[in-house]
C-alpha positions in Angstrom: 109.4 104.6 138.3 105.8 105.7 138.9 104.4 105.2 142.3 100.7 105.7 142.0 98.2 103.6 140.2 97.2 106.5 137.9 100.9 107.2 137.1 101.5 103.6 136.2 98.5 103.7 133.9 99.8 106.9 132.3 103.2 105.2 131.6 101.4 102.3 129.9 99.2 104.7 127.9 102.0 106.9 126.8 104.1 103.9 125.7 101.1 102.6 123.7 100.6 105.9 122.0 104.3 106.3 121.3 104.2 102.8 119.6 101.2 103.9 117.5 102.9 107.1 116.5 106.3 105.7 115.5 105.4 104.4 112.0 103.6 107.6 111.2 106.6 109.8 112.2 108.9 107.4 110.3 106.9 107.7 107.1 106.8 111.5 107.5 110.5 111.7 107.9 111.0 109.4 104.9 108.8 111.6 102.7 110.5 114.8 103.8 114.0 113.4 103.3 113.1 112.1 99.9 111.8 115.5 98.9 114.9 117.2 100.2 117.2 114.8 98.3 115.3 115.3 95.1 115.3 119.1 95.5 119.1 119.1 96.2 119.7 117.1 93.0 117.3 119.2 90.9 115.2 116.2 89.9 112.1 116.8 87.8 109.9 114.7 90.2 110.8 117.0 93.1 107.5 118.8 93.0 105.6 115.5 93.3 107.8 114.5 96.2 107.2 117.8 98.0 103.4 117.4 97.5 103.6 113.9 99.0 105.6 115.2 101.9 103.2 118.0 102.5 100.3 115.5 102.6 102.1 113.3 105.0 102.9 116.2 107.3 99.2 117.4 107.2 98.0 113.9 108.0 100.4 113.6 110.9 99.4 117.0 112.3 95.7 116.1 111.9 96.2 113.0 113.9 98.1 114.8 116.6 101.4 112.9 116.0 103.3 116.2 115.4 102.3 119.7 116.2 100.5 121.7 113.5 103.1 124.5 113.6 105.8 121.9 113.2 104.1 120.6 110.1 103.6 124.1 108.7 107.2 125.0 109.3 108.5 121.9 107.5 106.1 122.5 104.6 107.1 126.1 104.3 110.8 125.2 104.1 110.2 122.6 101.5 108.1 125.0 99.4 110.7 127.7 99.7 113.4 125.3 98.4 111.1 124.2 95.6 110.4 127.8 94.6 114.1 128.8 94.7 115.1 125.7 92.6 112.3 126.3 90.1 113.3 129.9 89.5 117.0 129.1 89.2 
């Protein structure tokens, strides 16, 4: 447990920010998982799902919920799967 006044405030602040970030992270995970599922099945709407996931990742990175490199890495992997599925 925090001892100082500033540390107690930091605990409250981080809890508040975590609560605000939770739904954003959840929606990003949902969008990415949906895109991955559609890519795995070879669905025709996979490209739209990848686009939606990329937008969700960009928004989360812009808001500072996830790191920009994390978003870029996930987008890159989705795009690579989309490209390999489209060429096959």
